[in-house]
C-alpha positions as CSV (number, residue, x, y, z in Angstrom):
1,M,0.3,-0.2,-0.2
2,I,1.5,3.5,-1.1
3,K,0.1,6.5,0.9
4,L,0.2,9.7,0.3
5,T,-0.5,12.6,2.6
6,F,-0.1,16.2,1.6
7,L,1.1,18.2,4.3
8,G,0.5,21.5,2.9
9,T,-1.0,23.3,-0.3
10,K,-0.4,26.2,-0.2
11,G,2.3,28.5,-2.9
12,E,4.4,31.6,-1.8
13,I,1.6,34.0,-1.6
14,E,0.4,36.1,1.8
15,E,-3.1,34.8,1.2
16,E,-4.4,31.4,1.8
17,A,-7.8,29.4,2.5
18,E,-9.1,27.4,6.0
19,R,-7.7,24.2,4.0
20,H,-4.7,25.9,2.6
21,R,-2.8,27.1,5.5
22,F,0.8,25.6,4.5
23,H,3.1,25.6,2.0
24,S,3.4,22.5,0.2
25,S,5.0,19.6,1.1
26,M,4.2,15.4,0.9
27,L,4.8,12.8,2.7
28,V,4.9,9.6,0.7
29,E,5.1,6.1,2.6
30,S,5.8,2.5,1.4
31,G,7.3,-0.7,3.4
32,G,8.5,0.3,5.9
33,T,9.5,3.6,4.2
34,R,8.5,7.8,4.6
35,L,10.1,10.0,2.4
36,L,9.1,13.8,2.8
37,I,9.3,15.9,-0.3
38,D,9.5,19.3,0.4
39,Y,9.5,21.5,4.2
40,G,8.7,25.0,3.3
41,L,9.0,28.0,6.6
42,L,5.2,27.5,6.5
43,H,4.3,23.7,8.4
44,R,2.6,22.3,11.0
45,Y,4.7,19.9,12.2
46,S,8.0,19.3,12.6
47,L,10.5,16.8,11.6
48,D,10.2,14.8,14.4
49,E,6.6,14.6,14.5
50,I,6.6,13.4,11.2
51,R,9.2,11.3,10.8
52,P,10.8,11.1,7.4
53,D,13.6,8.4,6.5
54,A,15.0,11.8,3.9
55,I,13.4,14.2,2.1
56,L,13.2,15.4,-1.0
57,V,14.0,18.6,-2.6
58,T,13.0,20.1,-5.3
59,H,14.5,23.5,-4.8
60,A,15.8,26.6,-2.8
61,H,12.5,29.0,-2.8
62,P,11.7,29.1,0.9
63,D,8.4,27.6,1.0
64,H,10.3,24.1,-0.3
65,Y,13.0,25.0,1.4
66,S,13.7,25.9,5.2
67,W,17.3,26.1,5.2
68,L,17.5,28.9,2.8
69,K,16.1,31.6,5.9
70,Q,16.8,29.1,9.3
71,D,18.9,26.6,10.1
72,V,16.9,23.3,11.1
73,P,18.4,20.8,13.3
74,S,18.4,17.5,12.2
75,D,20.3,14.3,11.4
76,I,17.3,12.9,8.4
77,P,18.9,12.8,5.0
78,V,18.4,15.2,2.5
79,Y,18.7,15.0,-1.0
80,L,18.9,17.8,-3.6
81,T,21.1,18.8,-5.7
82,Q,24.5,21.1,-5.4
83,V,22.3,24.9,-6.7
84,S,19.6,24.6,-4.1
85,L,22.4,23.1,-1.8
86,D,25.1,26.3,-2.5
87,Y,21.7,28.5,-2.7
88,G,20.2,28.7,0.9
89,K,21.7,30.3,4.0
90,F,22.0,27.5,6.2
91,K,22.7,24.0,5.4
92,P,21.5,20.7,6.0
93,R,23.6,18.6,8.3
94,N,23.6,15.5,6.0
95,A,22.9,16.7,2.9
96,H,22.9,14.2,-0.8
97,V,23.7,15.6,-4.0
98,V,21.7,14.5,-6.7
99,S,21.9,14.8,-10.6
100,P,18.8,14.7,-12.4
101,M,18.1,11.7,-14.5
102,Q,20.4,9.6,-12.0
103,Q,18.4,6.6,-10.4
104,F,19.1,6.1,-6.4
105,A,17.2,4.2,-4.0
106,I,15.6,4.4,-0.7
107,G,14.5,1.6,0.8
108,A,12.5,0.1,-1.4
109,F,11.9,3.8,-3.3
110,K,13.6,4.2,-6.8
111,C,14.0,7.5,-7.0
112,M,15.3,9.7,-9.1
113,A,15.5,14.1,-9.8
114,Y,15.0,15.6,-12.9
115,G,15.0,18.7,-14.2
116,V,11.9,21.5,-14.2
117,I,11.8,25.1,-15.9
118,H,10.6,27.7,-12.9
119,S,13.2,29.8,-11.7
120,I,16.6,31.7,-12.4
121,R,18.1,32.0,-10.1
122,C,16.9,28.9,-8.4
123,P,16.4,25.2,-10.8
124,A,14.2,23.3,-9.7
125,V,13.9,19.7,-10.5
126,G,10.6,17.4,-10.0
127,W,11.3,13.8,-9.0
128,K,9.5,10.3,-10.5
129,L,9.4,8.1,-6.8
130,T,8.6,4.2,-8.5
131,V,7.3,2.0,-6.0
132,E,5.5,-1.7,-5.2
133,G,5.1,-1.5,-9.1
134,R,3.8,2.6,-9.5
135,T,5.3,5.3,-10.5
136,L,4.8,9.2,-9.5
137,V,6.2,12.4,-10.4
138,Y,5.7,15.1,-7.9
139,N,6.5,18.5,-9.8
140,S,5.0,21.5,-7.7
141,D,6.7,24.3,-9.5
142,L,7.2,24.1,-12.9
143,V,6.7,25.8,-16.3
144,D,8.0,22.7,-18.7
145,I,9.5,19.7,-17.5
146,E,13.2,19.4,-19.9
147,E,12.9,15.9,-21.0
148,K,9.0,15.5,-20.6
149,D,8.5,12.0,-22.8
150,A,11.2,10.5,-20.9
151,V,9.5,11.7,-17.5
152,L,6.2,11.1,-18.5
153,T,6.5,7.2,-20.2
154,G,5.6,5.4,-18.1
155,V,4.1,7.6,-14.8
156,D,0.2,6.2,-12.7
157,W,0.0,9.5,-10.8
158,Y,1.3,12.6,-11.1
159,I,1.6,15.8,-8.6
160,G,1.9,19.2,-10.3
161,D,1.5,22.9,-10.5
162,G,-1.8,24.3,-8.9
163,S,-0.4,27.5,-9.0
164,A,-3.1,28.7,-11.5
165,V,-5.8,27.4,-13.6
166,K,-6.1,29.0,-17.0
167,A,-3.9,32.1,-16.0
168,N,-0.1,32.8,-17.5
169,L,1.6,32.4,-14.9
170,V,4.9,32.3,-17.8
171,R,7.3,35.4,-17.8
172,R,10.1,35.2,-20.1
173,R,13.5,37.1,-19.7
174,G,15.6,37.1,-22.5
175,D,15.3,33.7,-24.0
176,A,14.5,32.0,-20.2
177,L,11.0,31.7,-18.9
178,F,10.5,31.0,-15.6
179,G,6.9,31.0,-13.2
180,H,4.1,28.3,-13.0
181,T,2.2,27.2,-15.7
182,R,-1.6,26.4,-15.8
183,I,-3.4,23.1,-14.3
184,I,-5.2,23.1,-17.5
185,T,-1.9,22.8,-19.1
186,Q,-0.6,19.8,-17.7
187,V,-3.8,18.1,-17.4
188,H,-3.7,18.1,-21.4
189,W,0.4,16.4,-20.7
190,C,-1.3,13.8,-18.8
191,E,-3.8,13.2,-21.3
192,K,-1.3,12.6,-24.1
193,H,1.5,10.4,-21.7
194,G,-2.5,8.1,-20.9
195,I,-2.0,9.0,-17.0
196,K,-4.9,8.7,-15.6
197,H,-4.3,10.1,-11.8
198,M,-4.1,13.4,-11.2
199,V,-3.3,15.8,-8.5
200,F,-2.6,19.4,-8.3
201,T,-0.8,21.3,-5.1
202,H,0.3,24.2,-4.4
203,L,-2.1,26.3,-5.0
204,G,-2.2,30.6,-5.8
205,R,-4.7,33.2,-5.7
206,E,-6.7,32.5,-8.6
207,T,-6.7,28.6,-7.5
208,L,-8.1,29.2,-4.3
209,R,-10.5,32.0,-5.7
210,E,-11.7,28.7,-8.8
211,E,-11.4,25.8,-6.5
212,E,-15.4,25.0,-6.3
213,G,-15.6,25.9,-9.7
214,F,-12.9,24.1,-11.0
215,K,-13.9,20.2,-9.4
216,A,-16.8,20.8,-11.0
217,E,-15.6,21.5,-14.1
218,H,-12.4,18.8,-14.1
219,P,-13.4,15.3,-12.0
220,E,-11.1,13.9,-13.5
221,A,-8.4,16.0,-11.3
222,I,-8.3,16.3,-7.8
223,L,-6.6,20.0,-5.6
224,A,-4.9,18.4,-2.7
225,Y,-5.9,21.2,0.9
226,D,-4.0,20.5,3.5
227,G,-4.1,16.6,5.1
228,L,-5.5,15.0,2.6
229,E,-4.8,11.8,2.8
230,M,-4.8,8.6,-0.3
231,E,-3.6,5.1,-1.2
232,I,-3.5,4.6,-4.5
């Protein structure tokens, strides 16, 4: 049994809702192994309460990476890219540097970071996890996936960026893009690659306003909320 717990589902915005108060973070459990993806500044539970075996970091923005602005005393292994490790003011005590598209194991999980387009100054990755014969991807902040076909092939569950439903949050600086792509665009990616299960986290202003309407129009996708638990 694979269990997903969404500990937080809010993006880096001032607005909040009753069900969206904490920064986006997800706990994945299987076979006695507990993996935490991201640990931002606004969190309900301490690491001692969550008890993850490892932390997987997407990037070093404050809503994903508490070490950017504060020390977090813990010996829990933290897996992140070199650029994220160098970006923060503080560094995890037990840091493990990973490279995109290189697979490694944590317990029963096969784990792989992959490059996504999101921030110019603070490049991000998504995470692809395979366990119990199923594969999920988690990319809560992105404009696009760098090796999309390779990453999305064989995926059962897609957990994506819920910053905007239809609003354009993609920006350009020179030849570089940054920001957040629409939920609708990500739904099309999933349809193209045969991914039937879609969940969106990291909700932004527009999504918070349109949450009920989106759920009615798009029953094929789930908008996560703080405390949502799913067995997949």
